[in-house]
C-alpha positions as CSV (number, residue, x, y, z in Angstrom):
1,X,0.0,0.0,0.0
2,X,1.4,3.3,-1.0
3,X,2.0,6.4,1.2
4,X,-0.9,8.2,-0.5
5,X,-3.4,5.4,0.3
6,X,-2.1,5.5,3.9
7,X,-2.9,9.2,3.9
8,X,-6.5,8.5,2.8
9,X,-6.8,6.2,5.9
10,X,-5.4,9.0,8.1
11,X,-7.9,11.4,6.6
12,X,-10.7,8.9,7.4
13,X,-9.6,8.6,11.0
14,X,-9.7,12.4,11.4
15,X,-13.2,12.3,9.7
16,X,-14.4,10.0,12.5
17,X,-13.0,12.4,15.0
18,X,-14.7,15.5,13.6
19,X,-18.0,13.7,13.1
20,X,-18.0,12.6,16.7
21,X,-16.9,16.2,17.7
22,X,-19.9,17.7,15.8
23,X,-22.2,15.5,17.9
24,X,-20.5,15.4,21.3
25,X,-18.5,18.6,21.6
26,X,-19.5,20.6,24.6
27,X,-16.6,23.0,25.3
28,X,-14.5,25.5,23.5
29,X,-11.6,23.1,23.5
30,X,-13.7,20.2,22.0
31,X,-15.0,22.6,19.3
32,X,-11.4,23.7,18.6
33,X,-10.3,20.1,18.2
34,X,-13.2,19.4,16.0
35,X,-12.2,22.3,13.7
36,X,-8.6,21.1,13.6
37,X,-9.8,17.5,12.7
38,X,-11.9,18.9,9.9
39,X,-9.0,20.9,8.5
40,X,-6.6,18.0,8.7
41,X,-9.1,15.5,7.3
42,X,-9.9,17.5,4.2
43,X,-6.4,18.8,3.7
44,X,-5.0,15.3,3.6
45,X,-7.9,14.1,1.4
46,X,-7.2,16.9,-1.1
47,X,-3.5,16.1,-1.1
48,X,-4.2,12.4,-1.8
49,X,-6.8,13.2,-4.4
50,X,-4.2,15.0,-6.5
51,X,-2.1,11.9,-6.6
52,X,-4.6,9.1,-6.8
53,X,-7.9,8.6,-8.7
54,X,-10.2,11.1,-7.1
55,X,-13.4,9.1,-7.3
56,X,-11.9,6.1,-5.6
57,X,-10.1,8.2,-3.0
58,X,-13.4,9.9,-2.1
59,X,-15.3,6.6,-2.0
60,X,-12.7,5.0,0.3
61,X,-12.6,8.1,2.5
62,X,-16.3,8.2,3.0
63,X,-16.7,4.5,3.4
64,X,-14.0,4.2,6.0
65,X,-15.3,7.3,7.8
66,X,-18.8,5.9,7.9
67,X,-17.7,2.5,9.2
68,X,-15.4,4.2,11.8
69,X,-18.1,6.5,12.9
70,X,-20.7,3.8,13.4
71,X,-18.2,1.6,15.3
72,X,-17.0,4.4,17.5
73,X,-20.5,5.4,18.3
74,X,-21.2,1.8,19.5
75,X,-17.9,1.3,21.3
76,X,-17.2,4.8,22.8
77,X,-20.6,6.5,23.0
78,X,-22.9,3.7,24.0
79,X,-25.0,3.4,20.8
80,X,-26.8,0.1,20.9
81,X,-24.9,-2.8,19.3
82,X,-26.6,-4.4,16.2
83,X,-25.5,-7.3,14.1
84,X,-27.3,-5.8,11.2
85,X,-25.0,-2.7,11.5
86,X,-21.9,-4.9,11.7
87,X,-23.1,-6.9,8.6
88,X,-23.7,-3.7,6.6
89,X,-20.3,-2.3,7.6
90,X,-18.7,-5.5,6.5
91,X,-20.5,-5.2,3.2
92,X,-19.4,-1.6,2.9
93,X,-15.8,-2.6,3.6
94,X,-15.9,-5.4,1.0
95,X,-16.9,-2.8,-1.6
96,X,-14.2,-0.4,-0.5
97,X,-11.5,-3.1,-0.7
98,X,-12.9,-4.1,-4.1
99,X,-12.6,-0.6,-5.4
100,X,-9.1,-0.3,-4.1
101,X,-8.1,-3.6,-5.8
102,X,-9.4,-2.6,-9.2
103,X,-8.1,0.9,-9.2
104,X,-4.8,1.4,-11.0
105,X,-2.5,3.9,-9.4
106,X,-0.9,6.6,-11.5
107,X,2.5,8.1,-11.0
108,X,3.1,10.0,-7.8
109,X,3.1,13.4,-9.6
110,X,0.1,15.6,-8.8
111,X,-2.2,16.4,-11.7
112,X,-2.6,20.0,-12.8
113,X,-6.0,21.6,-12.7
114,X,-8.1,20.6,-15.7
115,X,-5.7,17.8,-16.6
116,X,-7.3,14.4,-17.4
117,X,-6.5,11.5,-15.1
């Protein structure tokens, strides 16, 4: 797995953080950390999207963020556990892995604005 795909995973982890922050932040510090997580998440996503196929990067980012958010809500914030949710997350992750496997990486050079992939 390339460095750029690892950065997509990092962006997704920060997405889980800011989504949880939007729901649970109750202090100035928590809101500040939420804002930082948003900036880091989207900054890393944009950086990776310039070096990898943008549509696949976004799908992986959103899918991992969704799965991480649902799991963190159940584990950390006491959302009721559901086998149906776990099954649907597994299905989502299979789709994400499939997209990653069929996507061909390009060179590590960022594309210029308006340039075809």
